[in-house]
C-alpha positions in Angstrom: 3.6 -14.3 13.2 1.6 -11.7 15.1 -1.6 -10.7 13.4 -1.9 -7.6 15.5 0.1 -4.7 14.0 -0.2 -0.9 14.1 -2.0 -1.3 10.8 -4.6 -3.7 12.1 -5.0 -1.7 15.3 -5.7 1.4 13.2 -8.4 -0.4 11.1 -10.0 -1.8 14.2 -10.1 1.6 15.9 -11.6 3.1 12.6 -14.4 0.4 12.7 -13.4 -1.0 9.3 -14.4 -4.5 8.4 -11.3 -6.5 7.4 -9.8 -9.9 7.5 -6.3 -11.0 7.8 -4.4 -13.3 5.4 -0.9 -14.7 6.1 1.5 -16.2 3.6 5.1 -17.3 3.3 7.1 -14.1 2.5 10.0 -14.6 0.0 12.5 -11.9 0.4 14.3 -13.0 -2.8 11.2 -12.5 -5.0 11.6 -10.3 -8.0 8.3 -8.6 -7.2 7.1 -8.7 -3.6 3.6 -7.8 -4.7 3.3 -10.5 -7.3 4.8 -13.0 -5.0 2.2 -12.1 -2.3 -0.6 -12.5 -4.9 0.6 -15.9 -6.0 1.2 -17.1 -2.5 -2.5 -16.2 -1.4 -4.0 -17.4 -4.8 -5.4 -14.0 -5.7 -5.4 -12.0 -8.9 -2.5 -9.5 -8.8 -5.0 -6.7 -9.7 -6.7 -7.2 -6.3 -3.3 -7.3 -4.3 -2.2 -3.8 -3.9 1.4 -2.8 -3.1 2.2 0.1 -0.9 5.1 2.2 -2.1 6.7 5.2 -0.5 7.6 8.1 -2.8 8.4 11.7 -2.8 6.4 14.4 -4.7 8.3 17.7 -4.8 10.4 16.3 -2.0 7.5 15.6 0.3 6.7 12.0 1.3 3.6 10.2 0.1 2.3 6.6 0.1 1.2 5.2 -3.3 -1.1 2.2 -3.4 -1.4 0.4 -6.7 -2.2 -3.1 -8.1 0.9 -5.4 -7.8 0.9 -6.0 -11.5 1.4 -2.4 -12.5 4.1 0.2 -12.2 3.7 3.7 -10.9 3.9 6.6 -13.4 6.0 9.3 -11.9 4.3 11.9 -14.0 0.8 10.7 -12.9 1.9 10.5 -9.4 3.2 14.1 -9.3 0.0 15.3 -11.0 -2.3 13.6 -8.5 -0.7 15.5 -5.7 -0.5 18.8 -7.7 3.3 18.5 -7.9 5.9 18.9 -10.6 8.1 15.9 -10.0 8.0 12.5 -8.2 10.5 9.8 -7.5 10.6 6.6 -5.4 11.9 6.9 -1.8 15.1 5.2 -0.8 14.3 2.0 1.1 16.0 3.2 4.3 14.1 6.4 4.2 10.8 4.5 3.6 11.4 2.3 6.6 12.5 5.2 8.8 9.4 7.3 7.9 6.8 4.5 7.9 8.1 2.6 10.9 7.8 -0.6 8.8 10.3 -2.8 7.0 10.3 -2.9 3.2 8.1 -5.8 2.1 5.9 -5.1 5.1 5.1 -1.4 4.6 1.4 -0.7 5.1 -0.3 2.6 4.5 -2.2 2.0 7.8 -0.7 3.0 11.1 2.4 4.6 9.8 4.6 6.5 12.3 4.2 9.8 10.5 1.4 9.2 8.1 2.0 10.9 4.7 -0.6 11.9 2.2 -1.9 8.7 0.3 -3.1 8.0 -3.1 -4.8 4.9 -4.4 -4.9 3.8 -8.1 -8.4 4.4 -9.5 -8.6 0.9 -11.1 -8.6 -0.6 -7.6 -11.9 1.0 -6.8 -13.6 -1.4 -9.2 -12.8 -4.3 -6.9 -15.2 -5.4 -4.2 -12.3 -6.3 -1.9 -8.6 -5.8 -2.2 -5.5 -7.0 -0.2 -3.2 -4.4 1.2 -0.1 -5.0 3.4 -1.0 -5.3 7.0 2.2 -3.9 8.5 4.3 -7.1 8.5 6.1 -9.2 5.9 3.7 -12.0 5.0 0.6 -10.3 6.3 -2.2 -8.9 4.1 -5.5 -7.3 5.2 -8.6 -7.8 3.0 -11.0 -4.9 2.9 -13.2 -2.7 0.7 -11.1 -0.3 -1.2 -13.6 2.5 -0.3 -12.9 1.9 3.4 -9.2 2.2 2.7 -9.7 5.5 1.0 -11.8 6.8 3.9 -9.4 5.7 6.6 -6.4 7.1 4.8 -8.1 10.2 3.5 -6.5 9.1 0.2 -6.7 10.6 -3.2 -8.1 8.3 -5.9 -6.4 9.0 -9.2 -4.8 7.3 -12.2 -1.4 6.5 -11.0 -0.1 3.6 -13.2 1.6 3.5 -16.6 
């Protein structure tokens, strides 16, 4: 497995301190985020999942703890929209340039606006997908917000 992806290159170019953690990806897992947390031995609240969604028809990337579900109402409100829905997997892959299970908010082909769950900001370090299945980057959530120019808001149910 290569540890150099568009995501890690973006973080390096931005001067962000991060480390890389690999694990055995299980494509049959009920929850990819929870499987990743278990595989690397971390609390699921520190392992964030990157989801692609649509707010009023416009793409966004939503980053939330792997043990929570996104509230579509809160997601729409965070972006000043009226409605939100999850993006179809094929559309998420085409837009992000990553495969489902390996979608990173960093280094996307056409970066959409991003939002990070406010609870994640209480963590010293979090894990976010590094642009490949079985690859996580560990970094300060405040650095993720800066690099992505992300909104910090309540996003989960």
